[in-house]
C-alpha positions as CSV (number, residue, x, y, z in Angstrom):
1,M,-60.9,61.4,85.2
2,T,-64.4,62.2,85.9
3,R,-65.0,58.6,87.3
4,R,-61.7,59.3,89.7
5,L,-63.2,62.6,90.8
6,A,-66.5,61.0,91.8
7,E,-65.2,58.0,93.7
8,V,-62.5,60.0,95.7
9,A,-65.3,62.7,96.3
10,K,-67.9,60.2,97.4
11,K,-65.1,58.5,99.5
12,V,-64.1,61.9,101.4
13,G,-67.6,63.3,101.3
14,V,-66.7,66.5,99.7
15,S,-67.6,67.9,96.3
16,E,-66.0,66.8,92.9
17,A,-64.7,70.6,92.8
18,T,-62.8,70.1,95.9
19,V,-61.2,67.0,94.9
20,S,-60.1,68.6,91.6
21,R,-58.6,71.8,93.6
22,V,-56.5,69.2,95.6
23,L,-55.4,67.2,92.6
24,N,-54.3,70.5,90.7
25,G,-52.6,71.9,93.7
26,K,-55.2,74.9,94.0
27,P,-55.6,77.0,97.3
28,G,-58.9,77.1,99.3
29,V,-58.8,73.8,100.7
30,S,-58.0,72.9,104.4
31,E,-55.0,70.7,105.1
32,V,-57.2,68.3,106.8
33,T,-59.4,67.9,103.6
34,R,-56.1,67.9,101.5
35,Q,-54.8,65.0,103.4
36,S,-58.2,63.0,103.4
37,V,-58.4,63.5,99.3
38,L,-54.7,62.0,99.1
39,A,-55.5,59.1,101.3
40,A,-58.6,58.3,99.3
41,L,-56.8,58.2,96.3
42,D,-54.2,55.7,97.7
43,V,-57.0,53.4,99.4
44,L,-59.0,53.5,96.0
45,G,-55.7,52.4,94.0
46,Y,-55.3,55.8,91.9
47,E,-51.9,57.2,91.3
48,R,-51.2,60.4,93.0
49,P,-50.4,63.6,90.7
50,T,-46.7,63.8,90.4
51,Q,-46.4,67.0,92.3
52,L,-48.3,65.5,95.0
53,R,-46.2,62.6,95.8
54,G,-43.3,64.2,98.0
55,D,-40.0,62.7,97.9
56,R,-41.2,59.5,96.1
57,A,-41.8,61.7,93.0
58,R,-38.0,61.7,92.4
59,L,-37.9,58.1,92.0
60,V,-37.6,56.7,88.3
61,G,-37.6,52.7,87.7
62,L,-34.8,51.5,85.1
63,V,-35.7,48.1,84.0
64,L,-33.0,46.1,82.5
65,P,-33.3,42.3,81.3
66,E,-29.7,41.6,82.8
67,L,-26.3,42.7,83.4
68,Q,-24.0,40.2,81.8
69,N,-24.3,41.8,78.5
70,P,-22.2,44.9,79.0
71,I,-24.4,47.0,76.9
72,F,-26.9,47.2,79.7
73,P,-24.7,48.5,82.2
74,A,-23.4,51.0,79.9
75,F,-27.1,52.2,79.3
76,A,-27.7,52.2,83.0
77,E,-24.6,54.4,83.5
78,V,-25.8,57.0,80.9
79,I,-29.5,57.0,82.0
80,G,-28.8,57.0,85.8
81,G,-26.3,59.9,85.5
82,A,-28.8,61.9,83.2
83,L,-31.6,61.2,85.8
84,A,-29.3,62.4,88.6
85,Q,-28.5,65.5,86.8
86,M,-32.3,66.4,86.5
87,G,-32.8,65.8,90.5
88,L,-34.2,62.3,89.8
89,T,-33.2,59.1,91.5
90,P,-32.9,55.7,89.6
91,V,-34.1,52.5,91.2
92,L,-32.2,49.7,89.2
93,C,-34.3,46.6,88.6
94,T,-32.6,43.7,87.0
95,Q,-34.1,40.6,86.1
96,T,-32.9,37.1,87.2
97,K,-33.5,33.7,85.8
98,G,-36.2,32.4,88.2
99,G,-36.2,35.2,90.2
100,V,-38.0,38.6,90.2
101,S,-40.0,39.3,86.9
102,E,-40.3,42.4,84.9
103,A,-44.1,42.5,85.8
104,D,-43.3,42.0,89.5
105,Y,-40.6,45.0,89.4
106,V,-43.5,46.8,87.8
107,A,-45.7,46.3,90.6
108,L,-43.2,47.1,93.1
109,L,-42.4,50.3,91.2
110,L,-46.0,51.5,91.5
111,Q,-46.1,50.7,95.2
112,Q,-43.4,53.2,95.5
113,Q,-45.3,55.8,93.4
114,V,-42.3,56.3,91.2
115,S,-42.6,59.3,88.8
116,G,-41.7,57.4,85.6
117,V,-40.0,54.2,84.3
118,V,-37.3,53.6,81.5
119,F,-37.3,50.0,80.0
120,A,-34.2,49.0,78.2
121,G,-34.1,45.6,76.3
122,G,-37.5,44.5,78.1
123,L,-40.5,42.2,77.1
124,Y,-41.8,45.0,75.1
125,A,-39.3,43.7,72.4
126,Q,-40.8,40.2,72.3
127,A,-44.1,39.9,70.1
128,D,-44.8,36.6,72.1
129,A,-44.3,37.6,75.5
130,E,-46.7,39.0,78.1
131,H,-47.5,42.7,78.0
132,G,-50.2,43.3,80.9
133,H,-47.8,45.2,82.8
134,Y,-47.2,47.8,80.3
135,R,-51.0,48.4,80.0
136,L,-51.2,48.7,83.7
137,L,-48.7,51.5,83.7
138,A,-50.6,53.4,80.6
139,D,-53.7,53.0,82.5
140,R,-52.1,54.7,85.6
141,N,-50.7,57.2,83.4
142,I,-47.1,56.6,84.5
143,P,-44.6,58.4,82.1
144,V,-42.5,55.3,80.4
145,V,-39.8,55.6,77.7
146,L,-38.4,52.4,75.8
147,V,-35.1,51.8,74.8
148,N,-34.8,50.0,71.2
149,A,-37.8,48.9,69.2
150,G,-40.8,47.2,70.7
151,I,-43.9,45.9,69.4
152,G,-46.2,48.5,67.9
153,Q,-49.3,48.8,70.1
154,L,-48.0,49.7,73.5
155,G,-48.3,53.5,72.9
156,F,-45.1,54.7,74.8
157,P,-42.5,57.1,73.3
158,G,-38.9,55.3,72.6
159,V,-35.6,55.7,71.5
160,S,-34.0,53.2,69.3
161,C,-30.6,52.6,67.3
162,D,-31.5,52.2,63.4
163,D,-31.4,48.5,62.8
164,A,-32.0,48.8,59.1
165,V,-28.9,51.0,58.9
166,A,-26.7,49.1,61.1
167,V,-27.2,45.8,59.1
168,E,-26.7,47.9,55.8
169,Q,-23.4,49.1,57.0
170,A,-22.5,45.6,58.1
171,W,-23.5,43.9,55.0
172,R,-21.9,46.4,52.5
173,H,-18.6,46.1,54.6
174,L,-18.6,42.3,54.3
175,T,-19.6,42.4,50.4
176,S,-16.7,45.0,49.9
177,L,-14.2,42.4,51.2
178,G,-15.5,39.9,48.4
179,H,-18.0,37.9,50.8
180,E,-20.8,36.3,48.8
181,R,-22.1,33.9,51.4
182,I,-23.1,36.1,54.5
183,G,-25.4,34.7,57.3
184,L,-27.1,35.9,60.0
185,V,-27.1,35.2,63.9
186,L,-30.4,37.0,65.4
187,G,-32.2,36.9,68.6
188,P,-35.1,34.4,69.3
189,G,-38.2,34.4,67.1
190,G,-40.7,37.5,67.7
191,H,-37.7,39.6,69.0
192,M,-38.5,42.9,67.1
193,P,-35.1,44.6,66.8
194,S,-33.8,41.0,65.3
195,A,-36.9,41.3,62.9
196,R,-36.0,44.6,61.7
197,K,-32.3,43.3,61.1
198,L,-33.6,40.5,59.1
199,A,-35.7,42.9,57.0
200,A,-32.9,45.0,56.3
201,A,-30.7,42.1,55.3
202,R,-33.1,40.7,53.0
203,A,-33.5,44.4,51.4
204,V,-29.8,44.9,50.8
205,A,-28.7,41.1,50.1
206,D,-29.2,39.7,46.4
207,D,-30.2,36.6,48.0
208,L,-30.5,35.6,51.4
209,P,-31.3,31.9,51.8
210,D,-33.3,30.8,54.8
211,E,-30.7,28.4,55.8
212,F,-28.3,31.6,56.2
213,V,-30.3,32.7,59.0
214,A,-30.0,31.4,62.5
215,Q,-31.7,32.5,65.9
216,A,-30.3,32.1,69.3
217,I,-30.7,33.1,72.8
218,F,-28.7,36.3,73.6
219,S,-25.5,34.6,75.0
220,I,-22.1,33.3,74.0
221,E,-23.4,30.0,74.0
222,G,-26.2,30.9,71.9
223,G,-24.2,32.5,69.5
224,Q,-21.8,29.6,69.1
225,A,-24.5,27.1,68.3
226,A,-26.2,29.3,65.8
227,A,-22.9,30.2,64.0
228,S,-21.8,26.7,64.1
229,R,-24.8,25.7,61.9
230,L,-24.1,28.7,59.6
231,I,-20.5,27.7,59.2
232,D,-21.4,24.0,58.2
233,R,-23.7,25.6,55.5
234,G,-20.7,27.5,54.1
235,V,-21.1,30.9,55.2
236,T,-17.9,32.9,55.2
237,G,-19.1,36.1,56.7
238,I,-21.6,36.4,60.0
239,V,-23.4,39.2,60.8
240,C,-24.6,39.1,64.6
241,A,-27.5,40.9,66.7
242,S,-25.2,41.5,69.7
243,D,-21.4,41.5,70.6
244,P,-21.9,38.3,72.9
245,L,-23.4,36.4,70.1
246,A,-20.3,37.4,68.0
247,L,-17.9,36.2,70.6
248,G,-19.7,33.1,70.2
249,A,-19.4,33.0,66.5
250,I,-15.7,33.4,66.8
251,R,-15.4,30.6,69.3
252,A,-17.6,28.3,66.9
253,A,-15.1,29.1,64.1
254,R,-12.1,28.2,66.2
255,R,-13.7,25.1,67.3
256,K,-14.0,23.9,63.9
257,G,-10.2,24.7,63.3
258,L,-11.0,27.8,61.1
259,G,-9.1,31.1,61.3
260,V,-11.0,34.6,62.1
261,P,-10.8,36.4,59.9
262,S,-8.8,34.6,57.5
263,Q,-11.6,31.9,57.1
264,V,-14.6,33.3,58.7
265,S,-15.4,37.2,59.1
266,V,-17.5,38.1,62.2
267,I,-19.3,41.5,62.8
268,G,-21.1,42.3,66.3
269,Y,-23.6,44.8,67.4
270,D,-23.5,47.4,70.2
271,D,-19.6,48.0,70.5
272,S,-20.1,47.3,74.3
273,A,-17.1,47.5,76.8
274,L,-13.9,45.6,75.9
275,M,-14.7,44.6,72.3
276,S,-11.6,46.3,71.4
277,C,-9.6,44.1,73.5
278,T,-10.9,40.8,72.4
279,E,-8.8,38.5,70.3
280,P,-9.3,39.1,67.3
281,P,-10.6,42.9,68.3
282,L,-14.2,42.8,67.2
283,T,-15.7,44.5,64.3
284,T,-18.8,45.8,65.2
285,V,-21.7,48.2,64.7
286,R,-21.8,50.9,67.5
287,Q,-24.9,52.2,69.1
288,P,-24.8,55.8,70.1
289,I,-25.5,54.8,74.1
290,E,-24.7,58.4,75.3
291,A,-26.9,60.2,72.9
292,M,-29.9,57.5,73.4
293,G,-29.7,57.4,76.9
294,R,-29.9,61.2,77.4
295,A,-32.6,61.3,74.8
296,A,-34.6,58.9,76.7
297,V,-34.5,60.7,80.0
298,E,-35.4,63.9,78.2
299,L,-38.3,62.3,77.0
300,L,-39.2,60.9,80.4
301,N,-38.8,64.3,82.1
302,A,-40.9,66.2,79.7
303,Q,-43.8,63.6,80.6
304,I,-43.1,64.0,84.1
305,S,-43.3,67.8,84.0
306,G,-46.6,67.6,82.3
307,L,-45.8,67.9,78.6
308,S,-47.4,66.1,75.8
309,V,-45.0,63.6,74.3
310,Q,-46.1,61.8,71.3
311,A,-45.7,58.0,71.4
312,E,-43.2,58.2,68.5
313,E,-39.8,56.5,68.1
314,L,-36.7,58.4,67.6
315,L,-34.0,56.7,65.1
316,F,-30.3,57.2,66.1
317,E,-27.7,56.4,63.6
318,P,-25.3,53.6,64.4
319,E,-21.6,53.6,63.2
320,L,-19.5,50.7,62.1
321,V,-16.4,50.1,63.9
322,V,-13.7,48.2,61.7
323,R,-11.3,46.3,63.7
324,A,-9.5,42.9,63.1
325,S,-12.5,40.4,63.1
326,T,-13.1,41.1,59.5
327,A,-10.9,40.5,56.2
328,Q,-11.1,39.7,52.6
329,A,-13.2,36.6,51.7
330,P,-11.1,33.4,51.4
331,Q,-10.3,32.5,47.7
332,G,-11.5,28.9,46.3
């Protein structure tokens, strides 16, 4: 802060006290000087204080990895609506394969002088990904909120569905149905929510062989390939880290001539749109999207308003939704 005051004061040719008065919205500074200080901030690459950004201060970036998984449009709807109620305008940034990256979007949002950014399902959740753009936001003191588990050292507040409780609910449901050979289909290596789910499964299971754990990209095809391997190894129940992975697991079972749920039971995660309309309707663990989305916006708005917000993670309780993709374990 002291360095910023000194550099801006030198650039404009005024005292550091004058720069401080401008940045804090204090009276006693001419309009010409005020505009010169703000222009110097822009030229030197410093972020204007929120209250001095004009209409652009009402913009908030909402960065999503994709829209094909129904969970992300669901989060966008809740978060976008909550932002609008607070007089903030969401700027939707969706990554595409071979297109604009998350880092590119962050650079664009900084150029637009947004007041804050909400990330849902971004690279912060992947331990081996590039995280430099997050540090850039932190260095600029841009308010940020993360949705669902990320790596630990970024220093941003977040809201997450409790992955450990989710897996425990799913696991106990399958064991209550007599399943003893239960497998996991998780996201790729280094994916933090998947790592939490694996740790929870190892804690709740009497024994979880490594061969009953499969990793996949988050897609129906990824789920099909991973579940196919698990079925070949004799599992009768499969817990998946997303609903699309679970739909892939159902397809894998059917391609092998097996019935769902008569021979293989499948549980998803999210309870995203239309999961009650699949064949069979999918048993899944529901994320409380409405509560999580609103909490994320409240955390962001508190930061924008200048309040101190701890870099902590709020954990929300999931709910097992039992439908027709799970049944008693096959006999024999």
